[in-house]
Each structure stands twice: as structure tokens, then as C-alpha cells.
N, C-alpha and C positions, 0 to 999 in steps of 0.2 A: 503493500500501499505505498504511494507516492504522496507523501506531507504536501499539503498547501504552502505555497509559495508565503510567507511572512509578506504581512504590510510594510510598505515605510514607516518609518519611522516616522512622527512630527516631534519636534523639541517643544515643551512646555513655554520655553522663553519666546522662541519663534511663534506660537498661539496666541501667546500674551501681548505680544508687538505689535501682531495683526489686528487683535481685539482692540490693543488701545487706537493702532491708527486710523479703525471703523469710529470709535466714539468720537473719536478728535474731529476728524473730518463731518460726522454728521452733526456733533455739537458747531464746528464753523458757520457750518451753513446756516444753521439754528438763530445765532447770533448777528449774524449778517444779515439776515429775515428779519429778526423783530428784537434785535435788540437786546442788551441785558436783563432789562426789565420784563419785557414781553419773551422772554425764554423761559421754559421751566424743564427741568429735568425728567418729564413723563415725555415732552414735546421733543426734546433731545434724544432719547432712547427710541421713539419712535423713526425721528430720522436717520437712526445710526442702525437699525434695524434689531439691537441686543432690547434684553427685558429690562426694567427699572432694577432690579437684583444685582445683574450684570453690572450695569451702568454705576452702583452705588460701592460694587467691589475694588473698580477702579479709579475711581473719584467722588470722595466723602460728601462733596456740593457743588453747586454751580459754581461758587468760586472759586474752588481748588480746578473745578475744568477750565475756566477760564484761563485760569493761572498758566495752565498750560499750556494754552494756545498763543498765550503771550512769550512765554518760551521758545515755542516753536517758530516765533515771528524772528525772535532773534538769531536762532538757528536759520532763518532763511535768508538775512540779511546778511549771515555772515557765510553765505557760500559765494557769495561774492568779494573774490577777495584782493581789497584794496591794496596797490604795491605800496606803500610805507618805506620801502629799504631806504635808511641815510645814505644812501650812497647816490641814487637817484638825484638828478637835477629839478628845481621846482616846476622850469618852463615845459617839462615833459608830465610830472607827479603831478600839478593841481589841474589843470583841465580835464587828465584823464580820471584822476579820483571825480573830480566834479558831476563828469558827466556820466559812469557808475551809478556812484552817488544817487544822484537824483532820478535814474534809470529803476535802480530796485525800487528807491523811496515811492515812486508814482508808478509802479510796474500795473497791470490791470489785474484787477481785484485784491491789491496790497493794501486795499486802504480800510478793509473795513475793520480789522481790530485795532486801528489807531481812531476809528471812530469810534467805535464799541469803547473804547478808554477813555475817549475825550465825554463820553457822556454819562461815566459815572464814577470818575475820576473825583469827584468833589466829595462823594460819600464814600468810596472807597477808597483813600489816598494810598493805601499799603499798595492797590493794585495800581494808581497810577505812578510810584514810586518806582514799582518795580518794572514795569515797561518803560518809565523813561532811561534807570540806570542800565538797564538789560542791551536796550534796545538804541537808544540816541546816544548818551552818555560812554558808550563804551568806543563809539568808534571817535568822538572829538576826541576823545585822551589819547586815541593810535594818533589821530591826526594832528594833535598838540605836538605829541613826543615827536611826529616827523619834523613838525615847523621847527623844534627846538633844535633837533638836530643841525638843520639847515643857515642855523640864525650861528649856532656854534663854528659853524664852516665861514659865517662873512655872506653866504649868496641870502641875505636877509636881514633885516634890521627887526628885531620884535621884544619886547618889554613883557607884553602876557600874551605867551602860544595859546593858553585855555581860550581866550576872548579872543584873539584872531582865529582858533581854526572854527569857532559857533560862526565867527561874521563870514568868512568864508561859505562855510556849509548854508547859513540862511540866505548870501546872495544866490549862490545857486538855485534854491527853491523858488526866488522872487518870481512872481506873475504866474508860477506853476502846481506848487505842490498845494498850498487854499485852495484853488480854483479846480483842482483834481481833490482833496479829501472832503472838500464841501457839495462835490458831486455836480459841479457848475460846468467842467469841461473835462471831456475823458483823458487819459495818458496822454501825457504830450510827445510828439514823434521826435526821434534821434534830431532833427535837424532843428526843432524849437528849442532842444535841453541844449543842444551845442552852442546854440547862439547866444541863452541866458548863462552860460557856465563861462563862455568866452570873454562876455562883459564882465563876468564877475572876477575873473583873473587879472584882465586888467584893472579893475580899481583896487585889487589887492595888493598890486605889483606899483600901483603909483602910490600906495600908503605905506607897504614895507619893504620895497625895496631900496639896499641904501642908497643915500643921497651921493652925488659924484660933485668930486670939484669943491 
């Protein structure tokens, strides 16, 4: 008698990861459609195709579930590998970074987490703080460290690199991000992004290039 072929083994960790992914995808859609206040754990369970019991195994409450989505937003943005190699010159690095930063900030579908955080940050400041620190401040810190390195080499003349980094990033968003985040306009085109970033770069250099003579 020939023994039946054993079924392929599925690791518990893989199954857990797949189920968690399923839940997060469903939750993201519900939060995007209904906002944080309008979303319920029951609605999220239905959208994810799981029971409420299964949902609570993975996430204790709605806030914990949204916090996981905030963390995913950080990971999504980190997939764009901004090149802050201190050996690279500013003429190459700044416009390249500016274009990549605005492109990921204004990517189609990428504004839902930001809009939801903005709506609940006053009542749940810990979520607003978590989003800011993990998604925004993290990039500012890395960019400021690069500017400090180029200032040390004499290519720039900056007293406050944190401020300068924030200024450049805000200038790159001008006319683009607010219109996108409030759904007044769709995601900007690469040509629109380049035009704004090139202007921001010129203004930044006018302020922070060492004065000759």
C-alpha cells in the first residue's frame, strides 16, 4: 500500500503574516472610505473577509490597527531610497531628492493615511505624534545630516541644518501637496514636480550658498 503524498507544510508565521496583511488591506480601505470615526471593527472585519474574533486576535482595538497602518506608511516611504551620501554634491542631490520626495508624498492613494491622521490628531495626539516622528521627522533628520556634512566641506553655509532641511522640503511641496491632500487636484505630474523642485532648489542655493568675494 502506497502512503499518500504529504501535503506541503505551511509555516504558522507565513499564515499569520498573510492574515495580518489581509486585515491591514481591509482596514486601510475602510479608513480611507469612512475615516477613523466612521470605521468600526465590524466593518473592518467584513472588508478584510475575517471574523471579528480573528480581527481581535491580531489587533486589540481600532487605534492599534490604525497605528499599524501608520507604521506601514513609514515603511512605504522608506522604500524610496533617498541618496544622502555625504560625498555627493548638492547640485545633484537636492533636486533629485526633492523630486523623489514629492513623488512619494503625492503618490496616487498615498494621501489617505495623512488625511485620517489630520482628522484625529487633536483627539488622539499620540497617533499624530507617531505619524510625524516616523514619517516626516525621520526624513528631515537624514536630510539635515547630509546638509551638515556639505556645510562642513564648505559647499553650503548653514547655521541650522534642521531648519534648512525643513525649508527645502516645504518649498518642494509648494502648490502641490496641499492641493493633493485636500483632493483639490490629482497627483502632480513629473513635469509639475520638476518645475516646483527646480524653483525650490534655486531659492535654497540663493540663501545657503557661500557668498563669493
